C-alpha positions as CSV (number, residue, x, y, z in Angstrom):
1,M,-61.3,8.2,30.1
2,R,-59.3,5.8,31.7
3,K,-56.2,6.6,29.8
4,L,-56.5,10.0,30.6
5,Y,-57.2,9.3,34.6
6,T,-54.0,7.1,33.9
7,G,-51.8,9.8,32.2
8,L,-52.8,12.7,35.1
9,A,-51.9,10.6,37.9
10,W,-48.6,9.5,36.0
11,T,-48.0,13.0,35.2
12,V,-48.3,14.1,38.8
13,A,-45.6,11.6,40.2
14,G,-43.4,12.5,37.2
15,A,-44.0,16.3,38.1
16,V,-43.0,15.0,41.7
17,V,-39.8,14.0,40.5
18,V,-39.0,17.2,38.8
19,Q,-39.7,18.8,42.1
20,A,-37.0,16.9,43.5
21,A,-34.6,17.4,41.0
22,A,-35.4,21.4,40.9
23,I,-35.0,21.7,44.6
24,A,-32.2,19.9,44.5
25,F,-30.4,21.8,41.6
26,A,-30.9,25.1,43.4
27,F,-29.7,24.3,46.5
28,G,-26.5,22.8,45.0
29,G,-26.1,26.2,43.0
30,M,-26.7,28.1,46.2
31,L,-23.8,25.9,47.9
32,N,-21.8,26.7,45.4
33,L,-22.3,30.4,45.4
34,V,-21.5,30.0,49.4
35,S,-18.5,28.0,48.2
36,E,-17.2,30.8,46.1
37,G,-17.5,33.5,48.6
38,G,-21.0,34.7,48.2
39,V,-23.7,35.3,50.5
40,V,-27.2,34.4,50.9
41,D,-29.5,37.2,52.5
42,K,-32.6,38.7,52.2
43,A,-31.4,41.1,49.5
44,L,-29.9,38.0,47.4
45,L,-33.3,36.2,47.9
46,E,-35.8,39.0,46.8
47,S,-33.9,40.2,43.9
48,F,-34.0,36.6,42.1
49,Q,-30.7,37.2,40.7
50,A,-28.5,34.7,42.4
51,G,-25.6,35.3,40.0
52,G,-25.3,31.6,40.7
53,V,-26.0,28.6,38.9
54,G,-29.1,26.9,40.8
55,E,-31.7,30.2,41.0
56,L,-33.4,28.4,37.8
57,G,-33.9,25.3,40.0
58,F,-36.0,27.7,42.6
59,M,-38.3,29.4,40.0
60,I,-38.9,25.5,38.4
61,H,-39.5,24.3,41.9
62,A,-42.4,27.1,42.7
63,L,-43.6,26.8,39.3
64,V,-44.2,23.3,39.0
65,G,-45.4,22.7,42.7
66,G,-47.5,25.7,42.9
67,V,-49.3,25.7,40.0
68,L,-48.8,22.9,37.6
69,I,-49.3,20.1,40.3
70,P,-52.3,21.3,41.7
71,L,-54.1,21.6,38.3
72,I,-52.7,18.3,37.4
73,A,-54.3,16.8,40.7
74,L,-57.6,18.9,40.2
75,A,-57.9,17.6,36.3
76,L,-57.2,14.1,38.0
77,L,-59.8,14.6,40.5
78,V,-62.6,16.0,38.2
79,S,-61.7,12.9,35.5
80,S,-62.4,10.6,38.5
81,F,-65.8,11.5,38.2
82,F,-66.2,10.1,34.7
83,V,-64.3,6.9,35.1
84,R,-66.2,3.8,36.4
85,T,-63.2,1.8,38.2
86,R,-63.8,1.4,41.9
87,G,-61.6,3.3,43.8
88,A,-61.1,5.9,41.5
89,K,-62.5,8.8,43.3
90,L,-60.8,7.9,46.4
91,W,-57.5,7.9,45.0
92,A,-57.7,11.2,43.2
93,A,-59.4,12.9,46.2
94,I,-56.1,11.4,48.0
95,V,-53.7,12.6,45.5
96,F,-55.5,15.9,45.7
97,G,-55.8,16.3,49.5
98,L,-52.0,15.3,49.5
99,V,-51.3,18.0,46.9
100,A,-53.1,20.9,48.8
101,L,-51.3,19.8,52.0
102,Q,-48.1,20.2,50.2
103,A,-48.9,23.3,48.6
104,T,-50.0,24.6,52.1
105,I,-46.8,23.5,53.7
106,G,-44.8,24.7,51.1
107,F,-46.1,28.5,51.3
108,S,-45.6,28.0,55.1
109,I,-42.0,26.9,55.5
110,T,-40.7,30.3,55.4
111,D,-42.4,31.0,58.9
112,M,-41.7,27.3,60.0
113,P,-38.8,25.9,58.6
114,Y,-39.1,22.5,60.5
115,L,-42.3,22.0,58.0
116,G,-39.5,21.0,55.6
117,L,-39.5,17.6,56.9
118,I,-43.3,17.1,56.4
119,H,-42.8,18.8,53.2
120,G,-40.2,16.2,52.1
121,A,-42.1,13.1,53.1
122,N,-45.4,14.3,51.8
123,A,-43.8,14.8,48.5
124,L,-43.2,10.6,48.6
125,A,-46.6,10.1,49.6
126,I,-47.9,12.1,46.8
127,V,-45.9,9.7,44.2
128,A,-47.1,6.7,46.1
129,A,-50.6,7.9,46.1
130,A,-50.3,9.1,42.4
131,T,-48.4,5.9,41.7
132,V,-51.3,3.5,43.3
133,A,-54.1,5.6,41.0
134,A,-52.5,5.0,38.0
135,L,-51.7,1.1,38.9
136,R,-55.3,0.2,39.7
137,M,-56.5,1.5,36.5
138,R,-54.1,-0.9,34.7
139,R,-55.6,-3.8,37.3
140,A,-59.3,-2.7,36.7
141,R,-58.6,-2.5,32.9
142,G,-57.0,-6.0,33.2
143,S,-60.1,-7.4,35.5
144,G,-62.6,-5.7,32.9
145,T,-61.1,-7.1,30.0
146,A,-61.5,-10.5,31.6
147,E,-64.9,-10.0,32.9
148,V,-66.3,-8.9,29.2
149,R,-64.6,-12.1,27.8
150,A,-66.0,-14.4,30.3
151,T,-69.7,-12.7,29.9
152,S,-69.6,-13.1,26.0
153,E,-68.7,-16.7,26.8
154,G,-71.3,-17.0,28.8
155,A,-73.5,-15.6,26.2
156,S,-72.6,-17.7,23.6
157,S,-72.5,-20.9,25.3
158,D,-76.3,-20.2,26.6
159,A,-77.1,-19.8,23.0
160,V,-75.7,-22.9,21.5
161,A,-77.5,-24.9,24.6
162,A,-80.8,-23.3,23.5
């Protein structure tokens, strides 16, 4: 179960990187469209047929950020209840909370564009929290192995002493 937890945590972090790449691609395509004489207006945004290079980036950003990452973060939170490692539930809950905040901000950004500042910074917080969650499993696995080894050595020395 620890491997699943670790894999989900790394997947959240990687998906946020995909998000950053997708939105950079989308805005690069939009800037290219404008530099070629195109116009970005409401009709263009609602048509999903920008005719430029980056419109696929907006779709990837919306799909990964609005569906995929929240589902993976929820799976991470659920799996944390089956992992017997100190802090697993806490870090999974932090990741899930940050993802929920990110989705809320993402859907509100058209009404309040300044939320984009928080949206970008929160993305970095998600990567950091997911990375910490994954790395804590590695440390817990290493210390768990040492504890098992010490316990078995203690048991064998007790048997020899008797």
